[in-house]
C-alpha positions, 0 to 999 in steps of 0.5 A: 736500604740504610734506614736511620729513622728518628722519633717523630716530633709530634710538636710539629703537627700542633705548631702547624695546626696552631697557625690556623688556630681559628679554622682548627678550633672550628673543626674541633668544635664541629667534631665535638658537637657531631659526636655529642649528637651520636651519643645523645642519639644512642641514649634515646635508643633506650627509651625508644626500644623500651617502649616496644618491650615489656622491660621498658622501664627497668634500669636506673639509667632508663629511668633517668632518661625518662625523667629528663624527657619529662623535665623538658616537657616531653612525654616519653611516648613512642612518637615523641621519642622518634621525632626527637631522635630524628631531629638530633640525627638530622642536626648531627648530619648537618654538623658533620657535613660542615665539619668535613668541609672545614677539615678539607679546607684546613688540610689544603691550607696547611699543605699550601702553607708548607709549600709556600714556606719551602719555596720561600725558604729555598728562594731566600737561602744563600746559593752556597747552601742551595748548590750543595743539594741536588735539584731532584732532592728539592723537587722530591720534597716539593712534590712527593713529600709535600703530598705525603705531608698532606696525607699526614694532616688528613690522618691527624684530622681523621684521628681527631674525628675517630677519637671524638667518636670513641669518646662519645660511645665510651661515655654512653657505655660508662653512663649505662653501667660504670663498671662494665663501661670501665672495662670496655675503656680499659680494653680499648686502651689495651688494644691500642697499646698492643698494636704499637708494634704495627705503628712502629713498623709503619714508621720505618716503612715511611722512612724507607719510602721517603728515601726511595722516592728521592732516588726515583726522582733523581733517576727520573731526572737523570734519564729524562735529561739524557734521552738524546744521549741514551739513544746515541749510546744505545743505553735505553735498556740499562736506563729502563732497568735502573728506573724499573728497579727503583720503581719496584723498590717503591712498589714493594714498600707500599705493598708491605705497608698495605699488608701491615695495615690489613693484618692490623685491621683484620685482627681488630675485627676478630678481637671485636667479634670475640668481645661482642659475643662475650658481652652478649653471653655474659649480659644474658646469662650472668648480668641479667641486663634488660633487652633495651640496654643490652641492644644499645650496648651491642650497638656501641660495641658494633660502632666501637670496634670499627672505630678502634680499627680506624684509629689504629689505621690512622695512627699507622698512616700518621707514623708512615707519613710523618717522616715526610713532614719532618723532612719538609720542616727540616729543609725549611729550618736548614734553609732559614739558617742560611737565609740572606738578609733582605735589604730595606727598600729605602736603600739605593741600588749600588752603582759603581763609578770607577771599578768592580774588583776582587782582592785576594779572593779564595773560595772552597766548596768544601773545607777538604777540597782544593780551592776553586779560586785561589788568591784571585785579584781582578779589577774591572774598570767601569765600562770595560769589556774583559775576557776570562778564559780557561779550561773547563773546571778552571773556576770561570763560573765560580769567578762569575758567582763571586763577582755577582755576589752569589758566593761569599768568598772564604777569604778576600773581598768583593769591592765596588769603587775600592769599598768592600761589600758586606753581606747586606750590600752583596745582596743589593749589588745583585740588583745591578747585575745581569748574568747570561749562562751557557745553559739558558732558561726560557720560561713558559709563556710569551716573549714579553713575559720572558723579557719582563722577568728582568725588567717588569716595567719595560716598555715595548720599545725597550724590549725591542731595543734589547732584542735588536742589541742581542741580534734577536731580530728573528723575533720581528718576523713573528706575527704576534710579536712580543705576545708570541707564545714561546712554550715550555722551555722554548723547545721549538727554538734553536739553541742559538735563538734561546741564547740570543733571547737570554742575552736580550733579557740580560741587556734589558735589565740595564745592568751595571755589570753584565756577565756572559758565560759562553753565550755564543757557543751555539751561534754561527759566525755571522750572529756571533759577529753581530753580538760582538758589535752590539757589546762593543756599542755597550762599552762605556755604558756597562761593565762586561765580563765574557767567559769563554774561549771564543776568539771573536771577543778578543778584538773587543776586550780591554783585558784578558785573564786566564784561569787555571786550577783556580789561579788567575793571571792577567794575560794581556791588556789592549792599549788604546782609547779608554771607554768614556765613563757613564753612570748606569 
């Protein structure tokens, strides 16, 4: 697999945590207090152990602790020291529990922030940029990679906790004996530096896992969307093999990361055992350390080594998941570069009174590709019905995208009443447009909530009128009426029923321009005729563009354009009484 990793930008983590600066500060403060309690508890072990041995008061550090207790008005008796020790440990537990809760809240808020920013960036970006990327890539980033970004946040917070603990224990070691404490500090830094290779390898595996996840999402989407075709073609075995191969790649990647982590952890345990045994030997035979101080230092080492191992594990996990965070942030940054302007709420909606027109419009999806539209000129008189036909790939949907203001043409202009629309006006123009595609989208929820997507404040009367206009009178037979649950994607409905509901939603929007893309392809002749009659009644109130080949519309169309390889020609004009001009 081709892996081209880039160096992780750690500034991203700091920037994201800085956006939640108050909660981040609380987590850091609670963490410091909690670890400070650990250090004090360890220091109190010296006089506590000293009161049980004949070497109790030997050592400068022991004397300093006893003097400090006396200054606080506490006699260094066994009972007093035990009570103080238990109080400090209990307080530490309270602060640690509070820190853990705050950490979970911070981590989930950061993931929610990222998820919101990704979705907002995609929704606000120009369609010309969004359409260049696979849906599976966006789904992978929103689901899998965002989840891994959450692991990255968790690793960063866990690393903060571990580093605080390391600092507390190293501080105690330096207080007990500055020389030997400095040696332990140097060994700590040296060990983390020596294991840098493991972290780099974890980063490479993280980049690889991200690529495999994207392939897995794409493969899954392709298989699920073509289940019916797979059964017809008898290709279930090859589809399953493709899915299993990608899943196997992901499994091997995760196993390799687990192996890297396991090797690093076990090496730390072995090194820790050597350090602890060596310190005990030197402390007893060479340095002549008191038993109390020796036991405390052993406790410090016993806690320090697992913390070093945890620190290495967290650094590896951070390196492994940081590519996901980088990818999510890159998507947000790229989408913002293509962000559409937001029209001020005070600006009025654009209402054409005479015509909508394309003048010398040329559009290419890629600079080196043939134009999808080539010097297209179309004029749509207000209130007219225009039919646009052409073979598949001729440019009909692209033409609709430009008319709706979804695509900005490379050359030429979109005009309303002979006035060119700039970028801001193009976004405003879409508020006056409805589009009903061939592959309709039915949302989960009720019939009412589906219709309300087009017109949130519509009354029941307006919704039922739109349903009747779209020949969707079958909904009148539903016992719950507008409150009928349709279900995910409207799967229990036929293709024709879904098309008619989508048409009703488009009509309910009360648009100035209504574009229908093969909307009767799943309808029988009777329902198609009913929709033709409904559209004919809308003539004069709304400009209608019908994309497709259905001859039923030719009798109601005022004009007929034919598209061929991006070139557009006016095929015929029906002479007769022109529709009366209305204001939409």
